[in-house]
N, C-alpha and C positions, 0 to 999 in steps of 0.2 A: 873159806872165807866169804865172804857176801860181797856180790858185787855192786862195787858204788854207782847208787842209782844217779842222774845226771839231768836235772831236770834244769831247761830252755829257760831260761832269763824271759824277765815281762815286756825287753825292750827287744830281743830276737822273736815273741809270738805277733807281735805288731805288722802288720802288714804294710808296706811302704804308700804312702800317699796315693792315689790316681792323677793322673793330668790333669782334670780338671780341679780337683780338687787345691794343685797345686798352685793353679793361674788364679783361685778362688779364694787362696791366701795369700793375695795381694803380690803376688810378681806377675805381672804384665805381660812382662820381655818376652814370658813362656806363650803368650799366643801374639804378639806382636811383632816378633822377631820371623817366625815363620810368615805371617802373613806380610811384611813387607821386604821380604827377599820374594816371596809371590807374584807380588805385587810389581815390584824392579822387573824380575825378569818379561812380564806383561807388559811395561812402558818399554823396553829395549825390542820386545821380539816386535814390534810396530814397526820397526826399519826393512828389516829382511822381508815381513809379511809385502812391505811396499813397492820395494825392490824388484821382488820375484813375484810381482804381482798379483799379488791373492789379496790384498787391501786396496781401493780404489782410491783411498783420501790420504794425501800428503803428511803426513803424521809431524811436522816440526813443535805447533803450539800442544799440541795431545802429547805427547810424548815428556817434551817438557813439565807440565803441570801432573803428568802420573808421576814421575820422579821425583819429583819438590812435594806437592801433596799428598802422595801416596807413600812411595816408599821409602823415601828416607823421613816423612815425619812419622811412620811408623816406629821406626826407630828410636827417633828422637823420645816419642810419647812413651815407648815399652821403655827405658832407660829413666828417662826422669820420672814416670809413676812407679817401678822399683824402689829407685836408689833414693830421692828425695824421703819419702816420708819416711825411712831406715835411719839420715842423714838425720831429719829434724826431731826420731823420736816421736812421731805422732803416727795416726791410724794409717794404716796402707791403704790403698783401692780397693773399694767390692767388685765383688765379680760384674756388678752392674756396668760399672763403670768402665771398666776393662771391655767387655762387650758393648756397649756403648760406643766407645770409642773406634772399636775394631769394626763397629757396624759403618759409622760415619767415613771410615778412611776407604772400605769396598764404595761405599754411595760414593763419595767423592770420585773415584777413579772408573766407576759407568759413566755416570754422567761429563767424564770428560771425554772418556772413550769416545758418547754418542755426540759429539762437541757441540754438548750443554755447557759451554764454559761461564755464562754466569753463572747457573744452579751450581755447579763445580765450586766456584769461588765461593759463591755463598754458604755453603756445606763448607768448607774449609775452613772460612770466616767462623763460623758457626763454633765449628769445631775448637778451636783458640781459643773462642771465649769458654768453653768448658773444659779445657785445660784450664786457663788460670783459675776461674773455679774453684776446681777440682785443687789446684795446688796450693792456690790461697787457701784454702779452708783448712790443708794440712798446716801451714806455717801458722794460721793463725791459733792451732793447736799443738802448737812446736814445744815443745821442751828442751830443743837444745839449738844453735844457729849453722845457717849453711854456711858452706865452705864460702870466702869473699866474692872470687871468683866464679860464683852463680850467678852474681848481676850480670852480667855477659847472657847467661841463659835468657832470664830476662830479658832482656833489649833484647835477643833477636825472639823471642816471642812476641814483645813488641813489634817488632819489626813484620813478622807476619800478621799480626791484625791491619796494624795500620798499611803494608802493603795490597793485602787481597782487599779489605776496605776499599781502598781506591778503586784500583781494579772494578772491583761491583758497580762502581759510582760512575767510572768512564763507563763502564757499557749498557749502562742504563739513562745516562745522561751524557754522551759522549762528548756537548758541547760544553759544560759544566766546568771542564778541568782543563788547564794549560800542558801543552805537550812532556815541559818539564817534570810537571806532578805526575804522570804516569808513569815517565821513565824511570824517575826514583821509588816508584811504588814498584814497580818489576825487581830494581835489583835489589829490594829490600827483601820480595819475597823470595826470590830465584836463589840469590844470594846471602843476604845479611841473615836471614832467619837460619840460615845452616852455618854458617863463619863465625859466628858470633859464642853460638851454644857450644861449637866445637873446642875455640879457643876459652872459652869457660869451663868445662866438663874436661877439659883434658888438660889444666892445670892442676884440677884434682888427681885427675884416675891417673894420669900420664906417666907421670917421675915413676908408679909401681912398675910399671916394666922394665923401666933402665937402674932399677932397684935404688931408687934417690929418695932423701924425704921431700914429702911433700909439703909445699911452702903453704899448703891452704889450711893443714890441720893444726885445729886450735882445742884445748879443753873445752868438756862438756858443758854450757853454760847457755841460760835460755838470753841474757844480756848477752851486749856483742863484746866480746873478752877483749883484754889489750894487744892493739896489733893488725885486730881484723879492720878498722877504717882504712888504715893506708893500702893493705890490698885490694879493700875493694877499689878506693879512688886509683888508683893505678888501672885497672883491669875495663874501671869504666871510661879513665882517660883515651884507652886502646881502643877501646868498643864505639866511642865516641870520634874516635883518628877513620874509624873505620865506614861509620857512618858519613861522615863528611866526606870520604874519597867518594860514594854511591855521589853526593851531592854534586862531586865535581865533574866524577862521568856524567853527570845528565844533565850538567849544564855546557858539555859538550870537549870539556876538558881531560880527556878518554886520559894522554899520556899521566898528566899529574895524578888523576887521580888513581887510576891502577898503582904509580911508585907510590904516591902511600896508604893507601890499602897493604902492598907486598912491607911494605917499613913498619907497620903498624904490629902485620903477623909476627916479623922476623925480631922486633923486639919484645913482642910478649911471649912470644915461646922463649928467646934465647935466655929472658930472666926467670920462665917460669918453669919449663921445662928441658934443663940445659942438658941435652941427648950427646949435641956435638961432643962433652968433654967426655963419655963414658965410653971410651971403646968402642968394640965392634962385636961384642959378647951379647947371650940374653936369649938366645932362641933364634923360632920362625915370627912368632907375635914381632918382638922386638924389630926384626929385620923388615916386616912389612912396615910398620908402624914408622921408623924413622925414610920410608918408602915416600911413605904418606904426608907426615911433616914434610919433608924437603917441595912436593910436588904443589904444594898451595901455596907459597910465596913465590916458588920459580913458574908458577903459571902466569901471577900475576905480575910478575918482572917481565916475562916473554911479552904479554900484550903494553908493557909499561913501552919498550921497547918497538914493537910493530904493535901498534894500536890497531892497523887496519886487517892484520888478521886477529883480531881480539876473538869471534867465533868460533876459532879453529884451537887455539892457544887457551881458551875458559876449558874444552876438553882434557889438560894435562890435572887443574884445578877440580873436577867432577870425576874425573875417572882413576886415576891414579892418587887423588888428595879424598875428597868427599868421600865415596863410595867408596875405598880402598881402608880410610880409619873408620867409616861405619863395622866394616867388618870384622875390621881386626879389634875394635873394641869389645863389639858383639860375641866374636869369639872365647872373649876373657872371659865373659859376665857368664854366657852359657857353662864354659869349662867349671868356673869358679862357683856356681848356685848347682852344680850337679857332683860334686865332691870330689872332681878331678882337677884340684889345682895342681897337681905332680906335672901337670904339664902344660905350664904355664911357660916352659924356659926350654920344654923338646922340642926337637927339628918336625913337624907338623908338616907331612906333605901336602896334605887337603889345602894349607892356608899359600904353603909356598907356591904352589902351583896356581891357585886362588889370584898370587901376585902376580906372576908370572902372563897369566892370561888377562889379567888387568894392565900389566905394562905394552902389553904388543895390542891389545885392544885400542889403549893413547896413543900408541906411534901409530896405528893404523886410520885412525879415525880423524888426529893432527894432520896427518900426511896426506887426506883423502883430498883435501881444499887449493894443494897444489897439484892436483891431476883431475882435470876435468872430463877430463873421457871417461874413467873410471871412478869418478868421484861417488855417484850410486853404489856402485857392489864395495865400493872399502867401506861406504858406511855400513852397507849388510855384513861383511866380514868383520868386523869393530863389534856390531851388536853381538853376533855371535860366539867370539870369542868371553866378551863379559857374560854372557848368558852361559857358555860351560865352565865359567871358573864358580862362578852363585851356584851353579848345579853341584860340581864337585865340593864348595864349603859346607853347599845343605845338606848333601847325603854325609856327612863325616860330623860334622857340627852338631847340625840341630836336633840329631836325636837327645843332644842331652839336657834339650830344655822338660823331656816327659821322665829325667827323674830328679830325684831329692834328692839336697846334699843334706847325707848324716852325721 
């Protein structure tokens, strides 16, 4: 009896695409997520370098701008640049667009590190304008309608454009703008640019973490499907309430501004992401997501109660809110695009350590302002904890950006 000849199938003979090919295929997250993690580590590392006398200048504004315009912007562009063309059924980003965004993000970070704040803000403004042109072009070529909550993502990008533009003008001609306009611009750039896309993207993506049906899903249609407009209007009203809260804060009514912001976030999350009614299961990603979703309104509520401690409590929003949520969502994106979807509900040690270290970093940073004699040392310890969490996450999760989803 002759042995049966087994010829490998054509699919088995095809080599897996390389890293460059994966990025070039229109998945910018594969480049921008690792870049964002590196920029975040660099921005936070400035604190221990200053405290331990390695770096001579105080990193306050430099750190803030690197974290907003470099670290978090990398993840915003990486996610929107990957997801939105797919949702619109439009052409994906080209490799040149992705590399251009990456180069701009590195340049912005370097300019701010060199204390070239004006040039850093100008390049960031140009970057945001380029993002609008890039995604706007895909919208014009769309064959499907984006989720209605994505009006908040668009509103957040408008906050970035307006905020950075006003700050550029304030540096070029300081006497031309009133103080309230500059204060509003800072709030729009440093908070609105992040909070509004988190709300908008979160309403579409985060229910999946809790096995909930998404209220943002509609049948494929070039025209606006029935029910789309009311959802978009609700999201827009919540977004405008957030912007109104910035105007109140800039006008000196800090307590009312923070209360309105916390209320708008809670109302939106409770309606669109009712995670409070889903029990405690779901795995590590869901656990980390609960902490992040709780931290954002909790931080604003604390600032409404103790406005004099606002700079301290703001780190509840930024560390265990914006930062942790960013890495949780990035984990799901990387796992889902590398053939590891089965790990969504598994206990992920690296993400648990990330959440624990971020929580300790938040407590250390917030408590530092109550202990003036050791404040700067606590700043350094909080930074080291945050960096340790990101490194553990990067080692465990980021290798997935090099793997194709079979």
